[in-house]
C-alpha positions in Angstrom: 0.0 0.0 0.0 1.0 3.6 -0.5 1.4 4.8 3.1 1.7 8.5 2.0 -1.5 8.3 0.0 -3.3 6.6 2.9 -2.3 9.3 5.3 -3.4 12.0 2.9 -6.8 10.4 2.7 -7.0 10.1 6.5 -6.0 13.8 7.0 -8.7 14.8 4.5 -11.2 12.7 6.5 -10.3 14.6 9.6 -10.9 17.9 7.8 -14.2 16.7 6.5 -15.2 15.5 10.0 -14.3 18.9 11.4 -16.7 20.6 9.0 -19.7 18.6 10.1 -22.5 20.8 11.5 -23.8 18.0 13.7 -21.5 17.5 16.7 -22.6 13.9 17.1 -21.6 13.1 13.5 -18.3 15.1 13.9 -17.2 13.2 17.0 -18.3 9.8 15.6 -16.3 10.5 12.4 -13.2 11.5 14.5 -13.5 8.2 16.4 -13.8 6.2 13.1 -10.8 8.0 11.6 -8.8 7.3 14.8 -9.6 3.6 14.4 -8.3 3.7 10.8 -5.1 5.5 11.9 -4.7 2.7 14.5 -5.1 0.1 11.8 -2.4 1.5 9.6 -0.1 2.2 12.6 -0.4 -1.4 13.7 0.4 -2.5 10.1 3.6 -0.5 10.2 2.8 2.5 8.0 5.6 4.9 8.8 3.4 7.9 8.2 1.0 6.9 11.0 2.8 8.2 14.1 1.9 8.4 17.7 2.0 12.2 17.3 -0.9 12.0 14.9 -2.7 9.5 17.1 -2.3 11.8 20.1 -3.7 14.8 18.1 -6.8 12.9 17.1 -7.3 11.6 20.6 -7.0 15.1 22.0 -9.4 16.5 19.4 -12.0 13.8 20.4 -11.5 14.6 24.1 -12.1 18.3 23.4 -15.3 17.5 21.5 -16.8 14.8 23.8 -18.1 17.3 26.5 -20.2 19.1 23.8 -22.2 15.9 23.3 -25.4 16.2 25.4 -26.5 13.0 27.1 -28.5 10.4 25.4 -28.1 7.0 23.7 -26.2 8.3 20.7 -23.7 10.2 23.0 -23.3 7.1 25.1 -22.6 5.0 22.0 -20.0 7.4 20.7 -18.3 7.6 24.1 -18.3 3.8 24.5 -16.8 3.4 21.0 -14.0 5.9 22.0 -13.4 4.2 25.3 -13.1 0.8 23.6 -10.6 2.3 21.3 -8.5 3.6 24.2 -8.8 0.2 25.9 -7.4 -1.4 22.8 -4.4 1.0 22.8 -3.7 0.3 26.5 -3.8 -3.5 25.8 -1.3 -3.0 23.0 0.9 -1.0 25.3 0.7 -3.6 28.1 1.3 -6.5 25.7 4.4 -4.8 24.4 3.3 -5.5 20.9 5.5 -4.7 17.9 3.6 -1.4 17.5 2.9 -0.7 21.2 2.2 3.0 20.9 5.4 3.8 22.8 5.2 7.3 24.2 1.5 7.7 23.6 -0.1 9.1 26.8 -3.7 10.0 27.0 
């Protein structure tokens, strides 16, 4: 795969997500894009770095409080928390791509 092209597409996805008028859709898209970054990071794409991962995680954390309660907000938050659990498990397992230096 062309890692550079993949990262360009993911960055474009983040820009599109940031333009969403619906905050629920925006945050959900950020979480989805984060999961795609994680996939390519774990596959060894050099362009997917922990710096980028941290930026996306921070953006999600900034936006989460703006979600008012309800089932959709709970689902988005649960999806994000599950993603963070996955990262922690990778860190604890000392996997090949263990997210070294990624603190959240």
